[in-house]
C-alpha positions as CSV (number, residue, x, y, z in Angstrom):
1,M,130.4,145.2,196.5
2,R,130.0,141.4,197.6
3,F,128.2,140.3,200.3
4,M,129.4,136.8,200.0
5,L,132.0,135.2,202.5
6,L,134.9,133.4,201.1
7,V,135.8,130.8,202.9
8,C,139.6,128.8,202.8
9,M,138.8,125.2,202.9
10,K,139.6,123.5,206.7
11,S,139.6,120.4,207.7
12,I,137.1,119.4,210.0
13,W,138.0,116.0,211.1
14,K,141.4,114.0,211.1
15,G,141.6,110.2,211.4
16,S,142.6,107.4,209.1
17,I,140.7,104.7,207.0
18,A,141.1,101.4,207.5
19,F,141.4,99.3,204.8
20,G,141.6,95.5,205.7
21,L,145.3,96.2,208.1
22,V,146.5,98.6,205.6
23,N,145.8,102.1,207.8
24,I,145.4,105.1,205.8
25,P,145.7,108.4,208.0
26,I,143.8,111.4,206.1
27,R,141.7,114.9,206.6
28,L,138.5,115.1,205.9
29,Y,136.7,118.2,204.2
30,A,133.3,120.0,203.7
31,A,132.6,119.5,200.1
32,T,130.1,121.9,199.4
33,E,129.4,124.9,201.0
34,N,126.0,127.5,201.6
35,Q,126.0,130.0,198.8
36,G,122.1,131.6,200.4
37,L,122.5,135.4,201.7
38,A,122.5,135.3,204.7
39,S,119.7,138.0,206.6
40,H,119.1,140.0,210.3
41,M,115.5,140.3,211.4
42,L,115.2,144.5,211.9
43,Y,113.2,146.5,214.1
44,K,111.4,148.2,211.3
45,K,111.0,152.3,213.1
46,D,114.9,152.1,214.0
47,L,116.7,149.0,212.1
48,S,117.9,147.7,215.4
49,R,118.5,144.3,215.7
50,I,115.9,141.7,216.9
51,R,116.7,139.6,220.0
52,F,115.1,136.4,221.1
53,Q,114.5,135.8,224.4
54,R,114.0,132.2,226.2
55,I,110.3,132.6,227.9
56,A,108.8,130.1,230.3
57,E,105.1,129.5,229.1
58,S,103.7,129.2,232.7
59,T,105.9,132.8,234.2
60,G,105.6,134.6,230.8
61,K,108.9,135.5,231.9
62,E,112.4,134.9,231.1
63,V,114.2,131.9,231.6
64,S,118.6,132.0,232.5
65,P,120.1,129.3,230.6
66,D,121.1,127.3,234.0
67,E,117.8,126.9,234.3
68,I,116.9,124.9,231.5
69,V,116.6,121.0,231.3
70,R,116.3,119.0,228.2
71,G,113.2,116.9,227.9
72,Y,112.3,114.2,225.5
73,E,108.0,114.1,224.9
74,V,107.0,110.4,226.1
75,A,103.1,111.5,226.1
76,K,101.3,114.8,226.0
77,N,102.5,116.9,228.7
78,Q,104.6,114.1,229.9
79,Y,108.2,115.0,229.5
80,V,111.6,112.2,230.2
81,I,114.6,115.1,231.4
82,L,117.9,113.7,230.3
83,S,121.4,115.5,231.7
84,D,124.0,116.5,229.5
85,E,126.6,113.5,231.9
86,E,123.5,111.0,230.7
87,L,123.8,111.2,227.7
88,D,127.2,111.4,227.3
89,G,127.2,107.9,228.9
90,V,125.1,107.0,225.8
91,A,126.9,109.4,223.3
92,P,128.8,106.7,220.9
93,E,132.5,105.9,221.7
94,K,134.8,108.9,219.8
95,S,136.9,107.2,217.2
96,S,139.6,108.5,215.0
97,V,139.2,105.7,212.4
98,I,136.8,105.3,209.0
99,E,136.7,101.3,209.3
100,I,135.6,100.3,206.1
101,Q,132.9,97.3,206.7
102,E,132.2,95.9,203.3
103,F,132.2,97.0,199.7
104,V,129.0,97.2,197.3
105,D,128.2,98.0,194.1
106,E,126.8,101.8,194.1
107,S,123.9,101.5,191.7
108,E,122.3,99.4,195.3
109,I,122.3,102.3,197.1
110,S,119.2,104.6,196.6
111,S,119.8,108.3,195.8
112,L,117.2,108.8,199.4
113,Y,120.2,107.3,201.6
114,F,122.9,110.1,200.1
115,E,123.2,113.0,202.8
116,K,126.2,115.0,202.5
117,P,129.7,114.6,200.7
118,Y,133.0,115.0,202.4
119,Y,136.4,114.9,200.4
120,L,139.0,113.1,202.3
121,E,143.2,114.3,201.7
122,P,145.6,112.3,202.7
123,D,148.0,113.1,205.4
124,K,152.1,113.3,205.3
125,G,153.0,109.7,204.2
126,A,149.9,108.6,203.0
127,G,149.8,109.1,199.3
128,K,150.6,105.4,198.0
129,A,148.1,104.2,200.5
130,Y,145.7,106.2,199.5
131,A,146.2,106.3,195.4
132,L,146.1,102.3,196.0
133,L,142.6,102.1,197.8
134,R,141.4,105.2,195.0
135,E,142.5,102.7,192.1
136,A,141.8,99.6,193.4
137,L,137.7,101.1,194.0
138,A,138.1,102.3,190.6
139,R,139.0,99.4,189.4
140,S,136.4,96.9,191.3
141,G,133.2,99.4,190.6
142,K,133.0,99.2,194.4
143,V,132.0,101.7,196.8
144,G,133.4,101.4,200.2
145,V,130.8,101.3,203.4
146,A,131.9,102.7,206.7
147,Q,130.7,104.2,209.9
148,F,132.2,106.9,212.1
149,V,132.4,109.3,214.3
150,L,131.7,113.0,213.8
151,R,130.7,116.1,215.9
152,N,129.2,113.1,218.6
153,R,127.1,111.5,216.1
154,E,127.4,107.8,214.5
155,N,127.5,108.5,211.0
156,L,126.9,105.8,208.3
157,C,129.0,106.7,205.2
158,V,130.9,105.3,201.5
159,L,134.2,106.1,200.2
160,K,134.1,106.0,196.3
161,P,136.8,107.4,193.7
162,Q,136.2,110.4,192.4
163,S,139.4,111.9,189.1
164,E,142.3,111.4,191.7
165,G,140.8,111.6,194.8
166,L,138.9,110.2,197.4
167,I,135.0,110.8,198.6
168,L,132.7,110.1,201.6
169,N,129.2,110.5,201.1
170,A,127.5,110.4,204.3
171,L,124.4,109.0,204.4
172,R,121.4,108.1,206.1
173,F,120.4,105.4,208.5
174,A,117.5,103.3,207.1
175,S,115.2,104.3,210.2
176,E,115.3,107.8,209.0
177,I,113.8,107.1,206.0
178,R,110.0,107.2,205.7
179,S,107.8,104.6,204.0
180,M,105.7,105.9,200.9
181,E,102.9,103.6,201.6
182,E,100.7,106.5,203.2
183,L,101.5,108.1,199.6
184,L,98.5,107.9,197.0
185,L,100.2,107.0,194.2
186,P,98.5,105.8,190.5
187,S,99.1,102.5,190.6
188,K,96.4,101.9,188.2
189,E,96.1,104.6,186.0
190,K,95.7,103.5,182.5
191,L,98.5,104.6,180.2
192,S,97.8,104.2,176.2
193,P,100.9,103.2,174.1
194,S,101.0,106.5,171.7
195,E,101.3,108.1,175.4
196,V,104.3,106.3,176.4
197,T,105.7,106.9,172.8
198,L,105.7,110.1,173.0
199,A,106.5,110.8,176.5
200,T,109.7,108.4,176.0
201,K,110.3,109.9,172.8
202,L,110.4,113.9,174.5
203,I,112.9,112.1,177.4
204,E,115.0,111.5,174.2
205,G,114.6,114.5,172.7
206,M,116.1,116.2,176.0
207,A,118.6,114.1,176.7
208,A,122.1,115.7,177.2
209,K,125.4,115.2,179.3
210,F,125.1,116.5,182.9
211,D,126.5,119.9,182.9
212,P,126.2,120.7,186.8
213,P,127.8,124.5,186.1
214,K,125.3,125.5,183.2
215,Y,122.4,125.1,185.8
216,K,122.7,128.8,188.0
217,D,120.4,129.7,191.2
218,T,118.8,132.6,189.5
219,Y,117.0,133.7,192.8
220,T,120.5,134.2,194.8
221,E,122.0,136.3,192.0
222,E,118.7,138.1,191.6
223,V,118.7,139.1,195.2
224,Q,122.4,139.5,195.3
225,K,121.7,142.1,192.4
226,L,119.0,143.9,194.5
227,I,121.2,144.6,197.8
228,E,123.8,146.1,195.5
229,A,121.4,148.2,193.7
230,K,119.7,149.5,196.6
231,A,123.2,149.8,198.9
232,K,124.1,152.6,196.0
233,G,120.7,154.7,195.7
234,Q,119.4,152.5,192.5
235,K,116.4,151.1,191.7
236,R,115.4,148.0,190.1
237,Q,112.7,147.3,187.8
238,A,110.0,144.6,189.2
239,P,110.0,141.5,186.4
240,P,107.1,140.9,184.4
241,P,105.0,138.2,186.0
242,K,104.9,134.7,184.9
243,P,101.9,134.0,182.6
244,A,100.2,131.3,184.5
245,K,100.1,128.0,183.5
246,S,96.5,126.3,182.1
247,N,96.2,122.7,183.4
248,V,96.9,120.0,180.8
249,I,94.1,117.5,180.2
250,D,95.1,116.1,176.7
251,L,98.9,114.4,177.3
252,V,99.0,113.6,173.9
253,A,98.1,116.8,172.8
254,A,101.0,118.3,175.1
255,L,103.5,115.9,174.1
256,Q,103.4,116.4,170.8
257,E,103.3,120.4,170.9
258,S,107.0,119.4,174.1
259,L,108.3,117.3,171.1
260,G,107.4,119.9,168.3
261,T,108.9,122.6,170.3
262,V,112.4,120.4,171.4
263,K,112.9,119.6,167.8
264,K,112.8,123.2,167.0
265,G,115.2,124.1,169.3
266,K,117.7,121.5,168.4
267,K,117.8,122.3,164.7
268,R,118.2,126.3,166.0
269,T,121.3,125.1,168.0
270,A,122.6,123.2,165.0
271,A,122.6,126.2,162.1
């Protein structure tokens, strides 16, 4: 029995990439999918579905959709009401073009800005122009910065080559990134040379090539097994509790012990 839904890849947007005077017709596809397991809230007594209602605080009664307006709070308990027509009037103009505005080094873009990846596929007859942009980007080491409208929202993005294709990474705008200034960060902590040396050696000892398939969502896998077992009327034994980790005070001792564990592990792997 399998509870995850396998969905065929479907394009979610169709348009073109504007690269100078070159126009490349493309289709946009989501590059990721949610592998989480969907659950429903049920009434314990008879397992009937729980439904949520829109209740007005002032009356305690349910409100129909045509009685609901959209309000934006400008002060405590003070709202400005905007109609759908007013919002449509300031919505970004729909466009079918991803217009590259400039090319930058990808290393200049902080990981904070990356939001969601998409695949770009050339439309009929656009293969050569698509391949030209892909190869030029790969050779230059640059990524193309562009803006386009998707689902009535202005999107900032970068285009980069990936294997035989092109990827569009949606970016967050600078105004969406919070400042770190309010965090209490250890700027004046004194670190001994031995602590830094041991920590660096530990990093070097644990260094490896990134292999994404090696990492698994073990929680989702365990929940899947639990669902399948219970659906068959079976019981799964609860795993033993993990021992609690103590707060380590002696950094040097902890680093030395960690380094020794890494070395032993590598010796066993080599043997």
